[in-house]
N, C-alpha and C positions, 0 to 999 in steps of 0.2 A: 417492196423494192425488188426482192429476189424474184418474185412472181413475174414482175414486169420484164426482167431479163429473160426468163425462160419463155415467156409468151409473146414477147414483142415481135419476133421474127414470124411466128405462126400467125399472129393477129394481122400483121401487115400482109402476109400471103393471102389470108382469107378475105380481107377487105379488097385486095387487088383483084382476086378472082371474081368476087361479087360485083365490083365496079365494072370490070370488063364485060361480064355476062349481062349486067343491066344495060350497058351501052349497046350491046349487040341485040338484046331482046327487050324492046321497050316495055312489053307487058310485065316483065320480071320486076321492074322498079317498084310497082305497087305490092308485089308479093313478098319482097324481102323486108324483113323486120329484124333489125339488129339491136335488141334491147335486153339488158340483163333484168332479172326479176327485181321488182321494186320492194324495198323494205316496208314492212308493216302492211303489205297487200297479200291477197291470196296467192299461193304458189302457182306458177303456170303448170300446164300438163307435162308429165314426164312418164313415158312408158318405154320399157326396154326388156330385153332378154339377157339374163346374166349368164356367165360362163358355165354355170351348172344346169342351164336350161330352164331356170325358173323365170317367171314373169314378175317384173317390178312395175307397179302402177302407183304413182305417188297419190293419186286421188283415192286410192283404197287404203292409205296409211293414216287416215284420220284417227285421232286418239293416240297416236304415237309421235314422238319427236324424231325428226328425220334429218340426217346429214347427207347432203349430196356433194361428193368430193370428186373434182376433176384432177387428174394426175397424168404423169408420163414417166416411163422408165428412164428417160434421158434427163429428167429434171431433178437435180440434186435436192432442192428444198422439198419436193414431193416425196422423195425416198426417205428424207429425214423425218417427215411428219407421219409417215405410214405406221411405224410402230406405236406412236402416240395415239393415233386414231384406233388402231387395232386393240390396244390395251383398254382404252376408254370404252370401246364397243363391247369387249368381253366382260368388263366390270358392270356395265349398265344396260345391256341388252334386255335382261329380265325385268327392268324397270320401264320398258316401253321405248327404248332407243332403237332406231333402225339407221342403217348406214349403207349407202351404195357408192362404190368407187367406179368412176367412169374414166377409162384410159383414153387419151387422145393420141396414142402411139400409131404409127403407120402399120399397115398390114405386114410389111416385111419384118417388123419387130414383134409379131404375134407370139412367138415362142418365148421371148423374154418377158412379155406382158403376162402370159399364162404362168410362167415360173414365179414371178413376183406375186401374182394374185393367189397362187397356191399356198402362200405363207400366211395369208390373212384369214381371219375368222369371218369377216363381213363379205357379202357378195360383191363381185366386181364384174365389169363388162367393158367392152370397147365402144367408142362413140358411134361406130358404124352399126351397132346392134340396138341403137335407140330408134324406136319407131315413131314416137311422138315427143318432140323436143321443144317445149315452149320456153326453155331456158336460153336458147340461142347459143352461138359459139362462146365458149369461155373467154374472158378478157385477160387471160394469163393463167399461169399454173405455179403452184397449186392454188386451187380455188375451192372453197367449201361454203355451201349455203346451209343455214340452219332454219328448219321449218318446225313450227310448234305443233301441238296436238290438234289445233283447229285448222291446220293447213296454211298458216300465215308465215311468210318469210320474215324471220326476226333478226337475222345477222348474216353477214358475208365475211368470211375469213380469207385473207390472202396467204397466211402462214399460220397453221394451227399449232398451238402449244398447250400444255396442260392447264395453265392459268386461264386461258380463254375458254377452254372446255368447262373448267370448274365454275368460272364466273358467269358464263352465258348459257351453257347447255344444262348444267345441273339444276338451276332454278326452274327451267322449263320442264324437266323431268319430275320435279316435286309437285307440280300443279296437277 
């Protein structure tokens, strides 16, 4: 519910821009795909450059459990879950957990985004630094996808808490 509030305005804006572009450019209609990753299916491609200059390529993460988290500095539920994600990452990174935070902030908020990112142990980036995005635009914020060691999407969290991480992610790390 909270994610819907944070993301509803952005989602409406994205759909409006795409609808207008598609009506102006007929060939664009076939190129635009607005689909979230499907549960229990292989994760779509995701390649990006993080704020430290490293490359994150989801296809190269096989053998690890990966969390893909979409967030924004202006989203209160996002900011609330970040310490939970950070603590979980610090505790379980050595067990094969990877986490990438993707900010959907605007360029004018880059300094705020970098400041928040600097407090986190896991790598972060902005959505404009994603070069191959099969996930499509997030359907609200916060939004976290859980990908298992075989590269299959196993869960989607709208609001992460410790219980969800314990109940869903820990068993995947044990496998």
